[in-house]
N, C-alpha and C positions, 0 to 999 in steps of 0.2 A: 659165049663167054662174056660178051659185052653186056647182055641182059643180066647175067649173073653178077657182074661187077656193079651194075646199076642198082640191083636190089641189095647188094652187100653194103654199098657205101652208106646210105642213110640208116640202114638197119644196125650195122655193127660199128659205126664210127664212135658212138657214145661209149660202147663197150670197150673199144680199144683205148679211148681216153681214160676211162676208169682204170683199165689195166695198167696204163702208164702211171697213173697216180698211185696205184697199189704197189707197183714195182719200185717206185721211188721211195716208198716208206717201209718195204719189207727187206730185212737183211738178206744178203746173198749167202747161200749155203753150198758147200762143195762136198760131193760124195766120192770117196775112194773105193773102187771095186776091184777085187782080185779075179783073174781069169785063168783058164787052163786050155791046153792044146787038145783039140779033138779033130781027127781026120784032116790034119793039116790046117786047121782053122783055130782061131782064138775064141773061146766061148766064155761068156761071163753072165752073171745074173744081176740085174739092176732093179732096185726098188723105186718105182715111179710114183709112189704115194706122195712124196714131198713136192712133186711138181703138179699136183692136181690143181685145177682152177679154183681160186679162193672165193667160192660162191658166197659164203656168209659175209665176208668183208666187202665183196662187190655190192651185195644188196644193201648193206649198212651205208656204204658210201653213196650209193644211188639215192637212198632215202634222204641223206643229208643234202644232196644236190637239189632234190625236188623241194625239200623244206626251205632251202635258201631261195629258190625261185619263187615259192609262195610268199616268203617274207618280202622279197624285192617287189613283187607285184602289189602287195598290200601297202608298202611304203610309197610306191609310185602313185597309188590311188590317193593316199593322204596328201602327197605333194600337189597333185592336180587339184584336189579339193581346196587346199590352202591357197593355191594360186587363184582359184576362182573366187575365193572369199576376200582376197586382199583388197580389192576396190571397196567392198562393203566395210571392212575394218578401217581402212584409211578414211573413209567418209565419216565413220563414227568417231574416230580420233580427232578429226578436224572440228567436228561439232562440239565435242567435249572441250577442246582447246579454246574454241571461241567463247564457250560459256564460262570457262575459268579465267579468261583474260582479265576481266575487271577485278577479280580477286587476286590474281597473280601480282598486280601492282602492290597490293598490301603486303604480299609475301617478300618480294625481293627488295622493297623499299624499307623493310624493317619495322613495320607497324605491329606492335604487340597488343593483342586484345585479351590475353589471358590475365584475369584478375583473381586473386585468391584472398580468402577472408582472414587468414592468419596474419599476413603482412599488414593488412589494413588495420586490424586491431592493435598491432604493435605501433603503427604510426599514430593511431588515435591515442594510445596511452602516453606516447611521448608528447603529443600536442597538449593533452590534459596537464601534464607536469609543467610544460612551458607556460600555459595560460595561468595556472595556479601561482607559479613564481612571479609572473608579470602582475597578477592581481595584488600581490603583497607589495610590490614596488610602486604600482600605479593604480590606486583604488579610485577609479572614475567610472563614468557611465559606459564608456566603450569596453573596458575590461569586464564589467558586470554583464554586458550584453554577450561578449564572447564566452564567458563562463556558462551562461544559460544555454547558448547554442551548442557548446560542446557537451553539456550534460544531456541535452535532448538527443544529440547524435549518438552518445553512448547507449542510451536506452534503445534506439533503433538498431544499433549493431548487436546488442544483446538479444533483441527479438529475432534478428536474422539468424544468429547462431542457433537459436532454438527451433526455428520453424522454416524460415524462408531464406534461401541462398541465391535467389534470382535478382535481388536488388543491389548486389555488391557494387556494380558499376555506378549506380546512382549515389550510393553512399560515398564511394571513392571521390566523386565529383564534389560532393558537399564537404568532404574532408579537405580537398585541395583548396576550396574557397576559404574555409576556416583558417587553414595554415597561412594562406596569403594575407588574410585580414590580420592575423596575429603578427606576422612579420611586418606588415605596413604600420601597425600600431607602435611597434618598437623602433622602427628605423627611420621613418619620415619625420624630419623636424617640424614643429608646429609653425615656425615662421618661414618655412621653405617657400611657399608661394608668394609671401610678402616680400622676400628678399629679391626674387627675380620677377619683376612686375609683369613682363610679357607672358609668364606662365599663368597669370590670373585669367587670361583669355581662353584657356582650355587647349584643345588640340590645334595642330597646324592647320591652317585654312587654305594656304596657297604656297606653291613653290615656283620661283621665277625660272625663266630661261637661263641657261648657263651664263654666269657673269665672268667666268674664266674658262678659256679653252686653250690647252697647250699640249704638245706632244711631250711625253716623258723625256727627261734628259738622257735616259738610257736607250731611247729609241722605241719604235713601235713593235720591235721584235720581243721586247720584255713586256709580255701581255698581262702579267699579274704583279700586284703589289699594293701599297697603300701610300696616301699622301695627305697633306693638309697643313693648317697653320697651328702652331703651338697653342695649347688650350688653357693656359693659366695666366691671368693678367699680372700677377705679382712675381713672375719668374724673372730673375735678373738676366738681362742681356738677350732674352729670347722672346720678348713680348710680341714681336712682329715676325718671328722666324717662320719660314716655310720649309717643310721637310718632305723628303721622298724616300720610301723604303722599297727597293725592288726585290722581287723573287727571281733570282738569276739561275737557280739550279732546277731545271725541268719545270719552271714556273711554280715550284712548290716551296722552296726554302731559300734563305739568304742570310747574310751575316754583316751587311753594311747599311749605314744610314747616312743620307746626304742632307745637310742643313744649310739653307740660305738665310742670311741675316735680315733680309727684307723682301717684300713682294717684288720690288723693282729688280733686285739681284736675281730673283727666281725667274722672272720673265726674260731677263737678259742672259740667263745661264752663266752668271759670274759670281765671284766672291762666295764660294761655298766651302764647307768643311765636311770631310767624310769621316765617319766613326766606324770602327770595326768592333763589334760586340761579341764575336766568336772567332776562333782560329780558322774555321772553314764553314762551308755551307751546310754540313751535316753534323756539326758538333752539337752537343746537348744544349748549349746556350744559343744556338742559332734559332732563327724564326721559322715556324712552319705555317704556311697559309697566309693569305692577305688579311692580317688581324691586328696590325700595329696602330698605336696612337702615341703622339708625343705630348705628354702632360707634364707641365713644369719643366724640369731639366732631366727627365727620365723617359725612356721609351718602354712602353708596356706592350707585350705581345704573347702569342702562344708559343711555348717552348717546343723545340723540335722533338717529334715522336714521344710525346709525354702527355700526361693529364694536367700539366702545370701551366700557370701564367708566369712569365718572366718580367722582371723590371731591370732595365739596364741604365745605370747612372752615367750620364754623359761626363760628369766631372771626375768621378773616382774610377770609372770603367768596371765597376763591380756589378754582378748580376745576382739578384735575389729572386726567389720563386715561391709559389704557393700552389698546392694541389687543389683542383676543383672537386667538390664532393660528388661522388656517384658517377663520374664520367668515364672511368677506365673501360668499362664494358661497351661504351658507345663510341670508342675511338676507331681507328683504322678504316676511315672513310664510311662509317656506318650511317652517320647523320650529318652529311654536309649540306650546304645550300645547294638546291637541286631543281629549282622550278623549270628553268629553260634547259640547262645542261649542268650536270654535276660539277661543281667547282672543287677541284682537287684540294684535299687537305684543308677544307674550311670547317673543320669540326668545332673550333673555338673562335669566337669573334670578340675582341676586346674593344670596348667603346667608352666614351666619356661624355658627360653632360654637366649641368649646373651642380649636381650633387656629388660628382666625382666619377670614379671608375666603375665599369661594369664588365661582366663576362657573359656572353650569350652562347649557349650550347644546348645539347640534348642528351638525355640518358636513357638507358633501358628502363629504369624505374619510372621515368616520365612518359614511357611508351613512344619515344621519338619526338615528343612535343618540346618546344623551346623552353629552356630553363634560364632564368635571369638571376645572376648572382652579383651582389654588391661587393666591391673590392675596396680595401682600405690600406694605405701605407702609413706605418707608424715610424716617425723619424727617430724617436728615442731608442726603440729596440731594433730599428732598421729591419723590420719584417713586413712582409706583404700578407694580408689576411683576407679571408672571405667572411663577411659579417652577416649577411642575410641572403636568403634564396627564395625565389618565387617560381611557381610552375604555371605555364600557360596551357591553352588548349590548341595551340597552333603547331601543326606538324612541320618540323624544320625542313624536311626535304621538299615541302610544298612552297618554299620561299626562295626568292632570288638572293636577297640580302636583308639586313636589318640594322637599325641604329637606335640610340637613346636620346630623348629630348625631354627635359623637365621631369625626369623619373618615369617617362612613358616609353615603352617599346613600340617602335614602328617597323613594319615589315613591308617589303616590296615584292612584286611579281612581274614577270615578263609580259608585255603587251605585244610588241613587235620589235624588229631589229633597231628601231629608232626611238622607242618609248618604253619607259618603265612606269609602274604604278604603285604608289603607296596605298595599300588596301586594308591594313589591319593596325590596330593600336591596343596596347595593354597597359593600364595605369597601375603602377606598383603602389601608389598611395591609396587606392580604393579597391584594387583587385578586379576592376571592371574592364571589359574589353569592347572594342568596336570594330566590326568587320565590314562596315559600310563605306569606308573611305574610298576616294577615287581621285588621288592627287597624282598628276603625271609628271614625269621627269624625262626631258628630252636627252638623248644620248647619241654618240657618234656611231657606235657599232653595237652588236647584239649582246655581248657578254659583259657582266658587271663583276669585277674582281672584289672591290671593297666599296663601302659607303659609310661615311662617318660624319657626325655632327660636331661643330665647334661652338661651345656656349659663349665664347668671347664676341664673335661677330655674327653668330646665329646662321652660319652657312653649312651646307652639306658638301662634302668632298667625295667625288667618285673617281675610282681608277677603272677606266673603261677601255680594256684591250690596248693599253699603251697610250691612251689619251687621258689627260688630267682635266676634269671638269669640276666647277664649283657652282653652287646654286644658293640663292638667298631665300630663307624661309620667312613666312608671314603668319601671324597669329590673330 
């Protein structure tokens, strides 16, 4: 009996399992049978066909089980093969990632290399119209030279349209230079360099050690903001005023300005007046980013979450604004100052020099390179305007900060935690650039929030992680 049970168990166990599966899926049927008495016994006839073993269903179910086992076996083989190949795939991915890393910088930092011929021809047509109009107003050697150059460029573009589309980038660069030359011809006064004698000496040749070092009146915890001396000699009552503009809301925005009547008051932290130019730190008229300058009796700055520059009048408490051209697509932290560490909300930098006000920013159209726009305030109409615009070849995210002197854009980069370097200059009067500068600025800590020039005393003012530093420039 034991031998029989041993042979029965492995042999019929699967069959019983299948029977159980079949019984759970087949409806139960009841047969009623009538019987009759015969010789004292009840006799009846029963049809046993309905209880026959379901051979066909059993075989079909058994095939499904075997097919499922085959599928599981094949799947297990695939899993094992994939597991064996994982190290190889991981090694391949690491290799590809390492090879793409130099190009990934260009991707996430927003550098756009796609240049198309149609927008280029549209820009060229606009430039032709501008130069023709300028030639009518100013018929001189410079306008004649510009007319000849733009005519030659038009022929080259027509040739590219017919046969060669690989030189679009070269033509785009020539167009940029021509546009800058035309803008310079219109906007730079002839007597500019004679008016400011030290500008005759060319670029800055040296920058002193800090001549002023002081902790911000708001403390070292307010690490971002702007400061300096009022930048207009003929301003009533503010000729020697020192001002500080803190960014107290997440180091990004603010709505107050503190003004000291003299340098002595500033150093002693006394006799100051606070101005509130917006109801709160996130109002449309509040400041975004360390971008302010006090010019005359008005504060100029980047308006909160907009493509505008604001002008706050200290006397009337009124705010005027103007939209910068082409910048909307470049906002939302796309092109901040970013050499050492990205400075939050530094999309727009308002600066001032001997010629007046400037805005420094970058656009998608300039491929992330710094754009320099000249600003002008019209007293009669009480409007702020953008008069001229230049494009540089300096990628804004490769810069720590920038400032304007004598119509020249200067840019800095991080050397180490205690030194910054002025390494680049772009002259709006000539359209020429110089990337061989090496002028060092000593600082207290690593990060530079703002850096601005004052044409009255020719000093640079740096907001350095809650420290206020000033330097003397030499030409």
